C-alpha positions, 0 to 999 in steps of 0.5 A: 525540467520536464513539462507535462501537458496531459489531460487527466480526462482520458475520454468522455462518454456523454457527461461522464468523464473517464479519467486516467487516474480511474483507469490506473486504479482499475488496472491496479486492482486487476494486477493485485488480483492476478498476482494474488491468484498466482500465489494462491495456486502456489500455496493451495488456497482456493481461488474463490477466496481471492475473488470474494476478498477482492470485492470486500477489500475494494469496498472497505478500502474506498470507505476508510480511504474517504474517511481518512481524507475527511478527517485530514481535511476536517475543518473543510468538511465541517464547513461543507458537510454535504461534500463528505459523501463523495470521491474527490479525495482519498488517501492511500493509507485509508485504502490499505487499512480499509482493505486490511480490515475487510480481509481480517473480517473475511478470514475470521468468518471463513476460518482462514489463516489471515497470515497466509492470505496476507502473504498471498496478497502482499506482492500484488498489493505493492505492485498495484500501488505502483500502478496507482501512482502512474494515475497520480502522475497523470492526474497531477495530484500528490505532487512534491515541493517546489524544486530547481532539480533538473528532473523537476516537473511542470504541469501545463494542462488546465485540468491538472490538479497540480499548480500550473507553470511551477516546477515541483518534485515528481514525488509520484515517480518516487513512490512508483520507483519505491513500490516497484523496488518493493515488489521485486524484493517481496517477490524474491522473498515470497518462498523464503521468508518465514514464518507465515505472515512475515512477508505481509508484515515486511510489506507493511514496513517496506511501504511505510518506510518509503512513504514516510521518507518521500513525504518529506519532499511532498506537498501536504498540510501538517496533521495538526499545525504546531504538533507532532513536528508538523508531520503529515497525517500519513507520516504519523500513520507510517511511523505507527506502522513501523513501530508495530510491524518491525518489532513484531516481525523480528520477534516472530522470526526469532521465535520461529528460528528458535523453534526450528533450532530446538526441533533440530537439536531434538532430532540430533539427540533422538537419532543416536538413541534410536541407533543404540536401541536397534 
């Protein structure tokens, strides 16, 4: 077992507490922007678009992330409506979908290719999610089910969000590892995966698959007790994402290859004709 005695509060400035989670989220945003800028330069997308998109994506992600949390804890917030406005609870999928909505709107207004922007953002997005999970680990949130495994973690700091002095699955580390693997895969495929937009769809499917699996050993309440096999809200969202992205990705790649093959066949037929005419 591994004992964790880390104060989630990194430091305080007067009455303001700066938590490790907030620091890691800030670093995650920096990482997303940095990787997106590298990719934007590679594909010829103006860097100004990345900076503006980042602002709108953060705002959209924060709003929708909070909305998803309120929906997930509906009974709690209906009993305490004054607590709806706040940041004590957020969801990863809400952040992803909120940022995605902001990017779609921006691309539509600016007449940019959403698929190009999505491919540019995808590798940095999953790396940012990996960094964010370090914040979860230090915070003690997003912990797993009780376990007797030798790598189980026990939180002992009173400020931790995890129940103290009990051994749990380190699901934050599982998420971290999966996201780092995902970043390596996306980074290696970013020049090869065609057509445009395939990298982005693959990112969504890759993240959803890992998150869906890990949540089977992660503590959480079912979306609706007695319904949907008692799955968590995030698992239902993950299944929906997989049902949409995987067939969509396969169809788009099949059509692209079929088109490329047809163009190649036309070229082979036309070349001999040109030679005969000469």
